[in-house]
C-alpha positions as CSV (number, residue, x, y, z in Angstrom):
1,M,41.8,54.1,30.3
2,N,38.6,54.5,32.4
3,A,38.1,53.9,36.0
4,T,36.3,50.6,35.4
5,A,39.4,49.2,33.5
6,L,41.8,50.4,36.2
7,F,39.9,48.8,39.0
8,G,39.7,45.7,36.8
9,F,43.4,45.6,36.5
10,C,43.9,46.3,40.3
11,A,41.4,43.4,41.1
12,A,43.5,41.0,38.8
13,A,46.6,42.2,40.5
14,L,45.1,41.5,43.9
15,V,44.1,38.1,43.0
16,G,47.5,37.1,41.3
17,I,49.4,38.4,44.4
18,G,47.2,36.5,46.7
19,L,47.3,33.3,44.7
20,Y,51.2,33.5,44.7
21,G,51.3,34.0,48.3
22,L,48.9,31.3,49.0
23,I,50.8,28.8,47.0
24,T,54.5,29.8,47.7
25,D,54.5,30.7,51.4
26,P,54.4,27.8,54.2
27,Q,53.6,30.1,57.1
28,P,49.9,29.8,58.1
29,L,49.6,33.4,59.1
30,R,51.0,34.6,55.8
31,K,48.7,32.2,54.0
32,L,45.7,33.6,55.9
33,L,46.9,37.3,54.8
34,A,47.3,36.1,51.1
35,F,43.8,34.3,51.3
36,N,42.3,37.7,52.3
37,L,44.2,39.4,49.7
38,L,42.7,37.0,47.1
39,G,39.2,37.5,48.5
40,S,39.5,41.3,48.3
41,G,40.5,41.0,44.8
42,V,37.5,38.8,44.0
43,F,35.4,41.4,45.7
44,L,36.7,44.1,43.7
45,L,36.3,42.2,40.6
46,F,32.7,41.4,41.3
47,G,32.1,45.2,41.9
48,V,33.6,46.0,38.6
49,V,31.5,43.4,36.8
50,A,28.4,45.0,38.5
51,R,29.5,48.5,37.6
52,R,30.2,47.7,34.0
53,G,26.7,46.2,33.8
54,A,25.2,49.5,35.2
55,A,27.3,51.6,32.8
56,A,26.1,49.7,29.8
57,G,22.6,50.8,30.5
58,L,21.2,47.6,32.2
59,G,20.3,49.6,35.2
60,G,21.9,49.4,38.8
61,D,21.4,46.0,40.0
62,P,21.6,45.8,44.0
63,V,22.0,42.1,44.2
64,P,26.0,42.0,43.4
65,H,26.5,44.8,45.9
66,A,24.5,42.8,48.5
67,L,26.6,39.8,47.7
68,V,29.9,41.7,48.1
69,I,28.8,43.0,51.3
70,T,27.8,39.6,52.6
71,G,31.1,38.3,51.4
72,I,33.0,40.8,53.4
73,V,31.3,39.9,56.6
74,V,31.9,36.2,56.0
75,A,35.5,36.8,55.2
76,F,36.0,39.0,58.4
77,A,34.5,36.0,60.3
78,A,36.3,33.5,59.0
79,T,39.5,35.4,59.3
80,A,38.8,36.0,62.9
81,M,38.3,32.2,63.5
82,A,41.3,31.4,61.6
83,A,43.5,33.8,63.7
84,A,41.8,32.3,66.9
85,L,42.9,28.8,65.6
86,L,46.6,30.1,65.0
87,V,46.6,31.5,68.5
88,R,45.4,28.2,70.0
89,L,47.9,26.2,67.9
90,F,50.7,28.6,69.3
91,E,49.6,28.1,72.7
92,E,49.5,24.4,72.4
93,T,52.7,23.7,70.5
94,G,54.9,26.7,71.1
95,H,55.1,27.5,67.3
96,A,52.7,28.7,64.7
97,T,53.9,26.4,62.0
98,L,52.4,23.2,60.6
99,D,56.0,21.8,60.0
100,S,56.2,18.1,61.5
101,D,60.0,18.3,62.0
102,A,59.8,21.2,64.3
103,A,57.0,19.8,66.2
104,Q,59.0,16.4,66.9
105,D,62.2,18.4,67.8
106,G,60.4,20.8,70.1
107,N,62.2,23.6,68.4
108,T,60.6,26.8,67.6
109,V,61.4,28.3,64.2
110,T,61.3,31.9,63.6
111,D,62.3,33.5,60.4
112,G,64.2,30.4,59.3
113,E,66.5,30.2,62.4
114,S,66.1,27.4,65.2
115,S,66.4,28.1,68.7
Protein backbone atom coordinates (compact mmCIF):
# COMPACT_ATOMS: atom_id res chain seq x y z
CA MET A 1 0.00 0.00 0.00
CA ASN A 2 1.42 3.35 -0.98
CA ALA A 3 1.00 6.69 0.77
CA THR A 4 -1.76 7.88 -1.57
CA ALA A 5 -3.94 4.87 -0.79
CA LEU A 6 -3.32 5.31 2.94
CA PHE A 7 -4.36 8.96 2.76
CA GLY A 8 -7.44 7.94 0.75
CA PHE A 9 -8.48 5.42 3.40
CA CYS A 10 -7.92 7.98 6.16
CA ALA A 11 -10.04 10.50 4.25
CA ALA A 12 -12.83 7.95 3.85
CA ALA A 13 -12.66 7.14 7.56
CA LEU A 14 -12.87 10.82 8.50
CA VAL A 15 -15.86 11.34 6.22
CA GLY A 16 -17.58 8.25 7.68
CA ILE A 17 -16.98 9.23 11.30
CA GLY A 18 -18.10 12.78 10.57
CA LEU A 19 -21.31 11.61 8.90
CA TYR A 20 -22.03 9.23 11.77
CA GLY A 21 -21.58 11.98 14.35
CA LEU A 22 -23.60 14.46 12.32
CA ILE A 23 -26.54 12.08 11.99
CA THR A 24 -26.63 10.44 15.41
CA ASP A 25 -25.68 13.14 17.92
CA PRO A 26 -28.35 15.69 18.93
CA GLN A 27 -25.99 18.16 20.65
CA PRO A 28 -25.26 21.24 18.47
CA LEU A 29 -21.62 21.56 19.54
CA ARG A 30 -20.95 17.92 18.77
CA LYS A 31 -22.71 18.32 15.42
CA LEU A 32 -20.40 21.26 14.70
CA LEU A 33 -17.34 19.17 15.52
CA ALA A 34 -18.63 16.26 13.41
CA PHE A 35 -19.24 18.64 10.50
CA ASN A 36 -15.65 19.91 10.81
CA LEU A 37 -14.39 16.33 10.82
CA LEU A 38 -16.43 15.62 7.71
CA GLY A 39 -14.99 18.71 6.02
CA SER A 40 -11.45 17.70 6.92
CA GLY A 41 -12.03 14.32 5.34
CA VAL A 42 -13.31 15.95 2.16
CA PHE A 43 -10.29 18.28 2.03
CA LEU A 44 -7.95 15.32 2.50
CA LEU A 45 -9.78 13.34 -0.18
CA PHE A 46 -9.55 16.27 -2.59
CA GLY A 47 -5.81 16.50 -1.91
CA VAL A 48 -5.44 12.78 -2.58
CA VAL A 49 -7.22 13.14 -5.92
CA ALA A 50 -4.92 16.02 -6.87
CA ARG A 51 -1.85 14.02 -5.83
CA ARG A 52 -2.93 10.97 -7.83
CA GLY A 53 -3.34 13.15 -10.91
CA ALA A 54 0.16 14.53 -10.45
CA ALA A 55 1.57 11.03 -9.87
CA ALA A 56 -0.05 9.80 -13.10
CA GLY A 57 2.07 12.24 -15.07
CA LEU A 58 -0.59 14.86 -15.62
CA GLY A 59 1.53 17.54 -14.01
CA GLY A 60 1.04 19.40 -10.79
CA ASP A 61 -2.20 21.35 -10.97
CA PRO A 62 -2.29 24.21 -8.42
CA VAL A 63 -6.09 24.66 -8.68
CA PRO A 64 -7.08 21.78 -6.34
CA HIS A 65 -4.57 22.98 -3.77
CA ALA A 66 -5.90 26.52 -3.96
CA LEU A 67 -9.46 25.22 -3.56
CA VAL A 68 -8.48 23.21 -0.48
CA ILE A 69 -6.77 26.21 1.11
CA THR A 70 -9.79 28.39 0.36
CA GLY A 71 -12.10 25.71 1.77
CA ILE A 72 -10.09 25.54 4.99
CA VAL A 73 -10.38 29.31 5.45
CA VAL A 74 -14.14 29.25 4.78
CA ALA A 75 -14.61 26.30 7.14
CA PHE A 76 -12.73 28.13 9.88
CA ALA A 77 -14.90 31.23 9.46
CA ALA A 78 -18.10 29.17 9.45
CA THR A 79 -16.96 27.31 12.58
CA ALA A 80 -16.23 30.57 14.37
CA MET A 81 -19.65 31.95 13.44
CA ALA A 82 -21.44 28.76 14.53
CA ALA A 83 -19.57 28.74 17.84
CA ALA A 84 -20.54 32.38 18.41
CA LEU A 85 -24.17 31.49 17.70
CA LEU A 86 -23.99 28.61 20.19
CA VAL A 87 -22.59 30.95 22.85
CA ARG A 88 -25.40 33.41 22.10
CA LEU A 89 -27.96 30.60 22.36
CA PHE A 90 -26.54 29.59 25.73
CA GLU A 91 -26.63 33.19 27.00
CA GLU A 92 -30.26 33.66 25.90
CA THR A 93 -31.76 30.33 26.96
CA GLY A 94 -29.44 28.99 29.64
CA HIS A 95 -28.73 25.78 27.74
CA ALA A 96 -27.02 24.95 24.49
CA THR A 97 -29.50 22.43 23.13
CA LEU A 98 -32.28 22.86 20.65
CA ASP A 99 -34.63 20.57 22.62
CA SER A 100 -38.03 22.24 22.91
CA ASP A 101 -38.99 20.26 26.03
CA ALA A 102 -36.00 21.59 27.98
CA ALA A 103 -36.75 25.11 26.77
CA GLN A 104 -40.38 24.94 27.97
CA ASP A 105 -39.51 23.45 31.37
CA GLY A 106 -36.68 25.89 31.97
CA ASN A 107 -34.41 23.03 32.98
CA THR A 108 -30.82 22.82 31.85
CA VAL A 109 -29.83 19.44 30.48
CA THR A 110 -26.21 18.41 30.94
CA ASP A 111 -25.00 14.93 29.95
CA GLY A 112 -28.46 13.41 30.18
CA GLU A 113 -29.22 14.70 33.67
CA SER A 114 -31.80 17.35 34.48
CA SER A 115 -31.19 19.87 37.23
